[in-house]
PATI-957749 format. One record per residue: residue number from 1; chain; x, y, z of N, C-alpha, C in turn; residue in three letters. Coordinates in steps of 0.02 Angstrom, whole numbers, plus 50000, padded with zeros to 5 digits. Last residue first. Layout:
+------+-------+-------+-------+-------+-------+-------+-------+-------+-------+-------+------+
: resi : chain :   n_x :   n_y :   n_z :  ca_x :  ca_y :  ca_z :   c_x :   c_y :   c_z : resn :
+------+-------+-------+-------+-------+-------+-------+-------+-------+-------+-------+------+
:  NUM :     A :     X :     Y :     Z :     X :     Y :     Z :     X :     Y :     Z :  ALA :
...
+------+-------+-------+-------+-------+-------+-------+-------+-------+-------+-------+------+
END
This chain:
+------+-------+-------+-------+-------+-------+-------+-------+-------+-------+-------+------+
: resi : chain :   n_x :   n_y :   n_z :  ca_x :  ca_y :  ca_z :   c_x :   c_y :   c_z : resn :
+------+-------+-------+-------+-------+-------+-------+-------+-------+-------+-------+------+
:  104 :     A : 52326 : 40129 : 49307 : 52310 : 40167 : 49246 : 52295 : 40121 : 49187 :  PRO :
:  103 :     A : 52243 : 40054 : 49446 : 52298 : 40055 : 49399 : 52277 : 40094 : 49337 :  ARG :
:  102 :     A : 52174 : 40143 : 49585 : 52165 : 40103 : 49524 : 52224 : 40109 : 49477 :  PRO :
:  101 :     A : 52269 : 40138 : 49738 : 52236 : 40175 : 49685 : 52226 : 40130 : 49624 :  GLN :
:  100 :     A : 52347 : 40079 : 49831 : 52275 : 40071 : 49839 : 52235 : 40110 : 49787 :  GLY :
:   99 :     A : 52479 : 40078 : 49810 : 52454 : 40133 : 49851 : 52379 : 40129 : 49862 :  THR :
:   98 :     A : 52500 : 39975 : 49722 : 52527 : 39968 : 49791 : 52500 : 40022 : 49838 :  GLU :
:   97 :     A : 52344 : 39972 : 49630 : 52416 : 39971 : 49636 : 52437 : 39968 : 49709 :  ASP :
:   96 :     A : 52204 : 39866 : 49593 : 52234 : 39922 : 49629 : 52310 : 39916 : 49631 :  LEU :
:   95 :     A : 52171 : 39747 : 49533 : 52159 : 39809 : 49496 : 52193 : 39869 : 49528 :  THR :
:   94 :     A : 52184 : 39648 : 49624 : 52226 : 39645 : 49564 : 52223 : 39710 : 49523 :  MET :
:   93 :     A : 52084 : 39686 : 49712 : 52154 : 39689 : 49733 : 52202 : 39687 : 49674 :  ASN :
:   92 :     A : 51971 : 39658 : 49633 : 51985 : 39726 : 49654 : 52058 : 39733 : 49674 :  LEU :
:   91 :     A : 51981 : 39519 : 49623 : 51984 : 39560 : 49563 : 52002 : 39632 : 49580 :  ALA :
:   90 :     A : 51964 : 39487 : 49759 : 52025 : 39468 : 49725 : 52035 : 39510 : 49661 :  GLU :
:   89 :     A : 51835 : 39534 : 49775 : 51888 : 39565 : 49813 : 51956 : 39549 : 49781 :  VAL :
:   88 :     A : 51771 : 39442 : 49691 : 51768 : 39514 : 49676 : 51822 : 39552 : 49713 :  ALA :
:   87 :     A : 51796 : 39323 : 49757 : 51823 : 39332 : 49690 : 51822 : 39406 : 49671 :  LYS :
:   86 :     A : 51723 : 39347 : 49877 : 51795 : 39333 : 49879 : 51827 : 39345 : 49811 :  GLU :
:   85 :     A : 51593 : 39362 : 49826 : 51626 : 39418 : 49860 : 51702 : 39408 : 49861 :  ARG :
:   84 :     A : 51572 : 39234 : 49778 : 51570 : 39291 : 49732 : 51605 : 39351 : 49763 :  ALA :
:   83 :     A : 51575 : 39161 : 49897 : 51628 : 39150 : 49848 : 51630 : 39208 : 49798 :  LEU :
:   82 :     A : 51457 : 39211 : 49954 : 51521 : 39221 : 49988 : 51580 : 39212 : 49940 :  ARG :
:   81 :     A : 51365 : 39166 : 49858 : 51373 : 39238 : 49871 : 51439 : 39253 : 49906 :  ALA :
:   80 :     A : 51378 : 39027 : 49870 : 51397 : 39060 : 49808 : 51406 : 39135 : 49817 :  ASP :
:   79 :     A : 51330 : 39010 : 50003 : 51397 : 38989 : 49984 : 51420 : 39025 : 49921 :  ARG :
:   78 :     A : 51199 : 39059 : 49991 : 51246 : 39090 : 50038 : 51318 : 39073 : 50019 :  ARG :
:   77 :     A : 51147 : 38968 : 49900 : 51149 : 39039 : 49882 : 51199 : 39075 : 49927 :  ALA :
:   76 :     A : 51155 : 38850 : 49976 : 51193 : 38856 : 49914 : 51200 : 38928 : 49892 :  GLY :
:   75 :     A : 51064 : 38887 : 50078 : 51133 : 38869 : 50094 : 51178 : 38875 : 50032 :  ASN :
:   74 :     A : 50942 : 38913 : 50009 : 50978 : 38966 : 50044 : 51051 : 38949 : 50060 :  TYR :
:   73 :     A : 50851 : 38889 : 49895 : 50909 : 38848 : 49913 : 50959 : 38894 : 49948 :  ALA :
:   72 :     A : 50743 : 38955 : 49840 : 50747 : 38947 : 49913 : 50800 : 38897 : 49936 :  ARG :
:   71 :     A : 50753 : 38990 : 49712 : 50729 : 38922 : 49725 : 50728 : 38905 : 49799 :  LYS :
:   70 :     A : 50811 : 39112 : 49721 : 50743 : 39109 : 49696 : 50711 : 39041 : 49706 :  SER :
:   69 :     A : 50937 : 39072 : 49764 : 50895 : 39110 : 49809 : 50822 : 39107 : 49786 :  LEU :
:   68 :     A : 50987 : 39014 : 49648 : 50974 : 38972 : 49706 : 50928 : 39007 : 49756 :  LYS :
:   67 :     A : 50998 : 39131 : 49570 : 50956 : 39076 : 49548 : 50938 : 39031 : 49607 :  THR :
:   66 :     A : 51090 : 39203 : 49647 : 51023 : 39230 : 49636 : 50974 : 39176 : 49613 :  GLU :
:   65 :     A : 51202 : 39120 : 49636 : 51172 : 39132 : 49702 : 51101 : 39159 : 49695 :  ALA :
:   64 :     A : 51229 : 39133 : 49501 : 51210 : 39068 : 49527 : 51176 : 39075 : 49596 :  SER :
:   63 :     A : 51264 : 39269 : 49502 : 51207 : 39246 : 49462 : 51182 : 39178 : 49486 :  SER :
:   62 :     A : 51376 : 39262 : 49579 : 51319 : 39299 : 49605 : 51257 : 39281 : 49566 :  ILE :
:   61 :     A : 51458 : 39184 : 49493 : 51439 : 39159 : 49559 : 51379 : 39196 : 49587 :  LEU :
:   60 :     A : 51475 : 39268 : 49383 : 51442 : 39203 : 49374 : 51418 : 39175 : 49441 :  ASP :
:   59 :     A : 51543 : 39373 : 49445 : 51477 : 39385 : 49415 : 51439 : 39319 : 49406 :  ARG :
:   58 :     A : 51662 : 39307 : 49480 : 51621 : 39337 : 49532 : 51550 : 39348 : 49506 :  ALA :
:   57 :     A : 51709 : 39274 : 49352 : 51693 : 39220 : 49399 : 51647 : 39247 : 49454 :  PHE :
:   56 :     A : 51732 : 39402 : 49303 : 51683 : 39359 : 49269 : 51660 : 39303 : 49316 :  ARG :
:   55 :     A : 51835 : 39442 : 49389 : 51772 : 39479 : 49388 : 51716 : 39436 : 49357 :  LEU :
:   54 :     A : 51934 : 39351 : 49353 : 51909 : 39351 : 49422 : 51841 : 39387 : 49426 :  GLN :
:   53 :     A : 51953 : 39388 : 49218 : 51932 : 39320 : 49236 : 51902 : 39317 : 49306 :  MET :
:   52 :     A : 51995 : 39525 : 49221 : 51931 : 39504 : 49190 : 51907 : 39435 : 49210 :  PRO :
:   51 :     A : 52077 : 39625 : 49285 : 52064 : 39559 : 49315 : 51999 : 39531 : 49287 :  ALA :
:   50 :     A : 52090 : 39742 : 49209 : 52148 : 39716 : 49245 : 52139 : 39646 : 49275 :  HIS :
:   49 :     A : 51965 : 39770 : 49148 : 52028 : 39774 : 49110 : 52085 : 39736 : 49144 :  GLU :
:   48 :     A : 51875 : 39749 : 49248 : 51860 : 39721 : 49182 : 51923 : 39720 : 49139 :  LEU :
:   47 :     A : 51920 : 39825 : 49355 : 51935 : 39754 : 49354 : 51921 : 39721 : 49287 :  ALA :
:   46 :     A : 51906 : 39960 : 49385 : 51936 : 39941 : 49322 : 51953 : 39867 : 49316 :  GLY :
:   45 :     A : 51834 : 40007 : 49489 : 51907 : 40015 : 49494 : 51942 : 39995 : 49429 :  ALA :
:   44 :     A : 51705 : 39969 : 49458 : 51722 : 40041 : 49457 : 51797 : 40053 : 49460 :  HIS :
:   43 :     A : 51717 : 39830 : 49480 : 51701 : 39857 : 49413 : 51722 : 39930 : 49408 :  GLU :
:   42 :     A : 51741 : 39825 : 49617 : 51791 : 39799 : 49571 : 51779 : 39827 : 49500 :  ALA :
:   41 :     A : 51619 : 39878 : 49664 : 51682 : 39912 : 49679 : 51737 : 39890 : 49631 :  ALA :
:   40 :     A : 51530 : 39779 : 49618 : 51524 : 39848 : 49594 : 51589 : 39887 : 49606 :  GLU :
:   39 :     A : 51574 : 39670 : 49694 : 51577 : 39668 : 49621 : 51574 : 39738 : 49592 :  ILE :
:   38 :     A : 51544 : 39717 : 49822 : 51614 : 39702 : 49805 : 51622 : 39699 : 49729 :  ALA :
:   37 :     A : 51405 : 39727 : 49815 : 51445 : 39787 : 49827 : 51518 : 39776 : 49808 :  GLN :
:   36 :     A : 51370 : 39593 : 49797 : 51353 : 39643 : 49746 : 51395 : 39706 : 49753 :  ARG :
:   35 :     A : 51418 : 39538 : 49918 : 51445 : 39516 : 49853 : 51431 : 39567 : 49799 :  ALA :
:   34 :     A : 51338 : 39603 : 50013 : 51411 : 39609 : 50015 : 51442 : 39591 : 49948 :  ASP :
:   33 :     A : 51210 : 39557 : 49974 : 51227 : 39628 : 49972 : 51302 : 39639 : 49970 :  SER :
:   32 :     A : 51224 : 39421 : 50001 : 51208 : 39443 : 49933 : 51227 : 39517 : 49925 :  MET :
:   31 :     A : 51246 : 39423 : 50139 : 51297 : 39396 : 50095 : 51286 : 39418 : 50022 :  GLU :
:   30 :     A : 51125 : 39477 : 50186 : 51187 : 39513 : 50196 : 51242 : 39489 : 50148 :  GLN :
:   29 :     A : 51031 : 39376 : 50145 : 51024 : 39445 : 50124 : 51091 : 39482 : 50129 :  VAL :
:   28 :     A : 51005 : 39230 : 50125 : 51070 : 39261 : 50138 : 51072 : 39334 : 50115 :  PRO :
:   27 :     A : 50856 : 39177 : 50210 : 50890 : 39200 : 50150 : 50955 : 39237 : 50167 :  PRO :
:   26 :     A : 50881 : 39060 : 50349 : 50846 : 39111 : 50310 : 50886 : 39132 : 50249 :  GLY :
:   25 :     A : 50961 : 38975 : 50420 : 50913 : 38945 : 50375 : 50878 : 38996 : 50331 :  ALA :
:   24 :     A : 51037 : 39048 : 50509 : 51071 : 39015 : 50453 : 51022 : 38989 : 50401 :  CYS :
:   23 :     A : 50940 : 39084 : 50600 : 50975 : 39137 : 50562 : 51010 : 39107 : 50502 :  ALA :
:   22 :     A : 50907 : 38962 : 50654 : 50857 : 38996 : 50613 : 50889 : 39052 : 50573 :  SER :
:   21 :     A : 51025 : 38933 : 50724 : 51004 : 38890 : 50669 : 50952 : 38924 : 50625 :  LEU :
:   20 :     A : 51022 : 39037 : 50819 : 51078 : 39031 : 50772 : 51057 : 38989 : 50712 :  VAL :
:   19 :     A : 50903 : 39004 : 50889 : 50911 : 39068 : 50855 : 50966 : 39065 : 50803 :  PHE :
:   18 :     A : 50934 : 38878 : 50940 : 50878 : 38885 : 50894 : 50883 : 38950 : 50855 :  ALA :
:   17 :     A : 51039 : 38915 : 51026 : 51052 : 38868 : 50971 : 50996 : 38874 : 50918 :  ALA :
:   16 :     A : 50969 : 38994 : 51117 : 51022 : 39023 : 51077 : 51037 : 38979 : 51016 :  LEU :
:   15 :     A : 50885 : 38897 : 51173 : 50857 : 38955 : 51138 : 50908 : 38988 : 51093 :  GLY :
:   14 :     A : 50978 : 38812 : 51232 : 50934 : 38786 : 51180 : 50904 : 38844 : 51140 :  ALA :
:   13 :     A : 51034 : 38901 : 51325 : 51077 : 38871 : 51273 : 51034 : 38845 : 51216 :  VAL :
:   12 :     A : 50920 : 38926 : 51405 : 50954 : 38981 : 51370 : 50998 : 38954 : 51313 :  LEU :
:   11 :     A : 50894 : 38798 : 51453 : 50844 : 38832 : 51413 : 50876 : 38889 : 51372 :  LEU :
:   10 :     A : 51010 : 38776 : 51529 : 50994 : 38732 : 51472 : 50944 : 38765 : 51425 :  ARG :
:    9 :     A : 50994 : 38876 : 51625 : 51052 : 38878 : 51580 : 51039 : 38834 : 51518 :  GLN :
:    8 :     A : 50880 : 38828 : 51690 : 50877 : 38893 : 51656 : 50935 : 38898 : 51605 :  LEU :
:    7 :     A : 50932 : 38711 : 51745 : 50876 : 38707 : 51698 : 50872 : 38772 : 51657 :  HIS :
:    6 :     A : 51027 : 38765 : 51832 : 51048 : 38720 : 51779 : 50995 : 38715 : 51725 :  THR :
:    5 :     A : 50939 : 38834 : 51919 : 50990 : 38871 : 51880 : 51015 : 38829 : 51821 :  ARG :
:    4 :     A : 50868 : 38731 : 51974 : 50833 : 38782 : 51936 : 50881 : 38821 : 51892 :  ALA :
:    3 :     A : 50969 : 38662 : 52042 : 50932 : 38629 : 51987 : 50897 : 38680 : 51943 :  ARG :
:    2 :     A : 51009 : 38758 : 52136 : 51057 : 38732 : 52088 : 51023 : 38700 : 52028 :  GLY :
:    1 :     A : 50897 : 38774 : 52218 : 50919 : 38830 : 52178 : 50968 : 38806 : 52124 :  MET :
+------+-------+-------+-------+-------+-------+-------+-------+-------+-------+-------+------+
END
């Protein structure tokens, strides 16, 4: 019984590892969506006026991610999408005042 249990545990670990690796290898759908939503939120809050450099960087990064996605360079697309989201959030934070409202 001990050997069978150890074998089963190894199979489960191997299966989980294969699942995780396959999830990382696919297109970064969620990361792209998150980045686009963050950019849109920053734009609507007024980042073009209050944080234009950060917003521009976020837009450039999402554009780069889209190019990489079209070439199936998923890891690079994922990285750029995550960075785009970070820059968009930074732009949004610079656009909001202390109460969380857009600056006038």
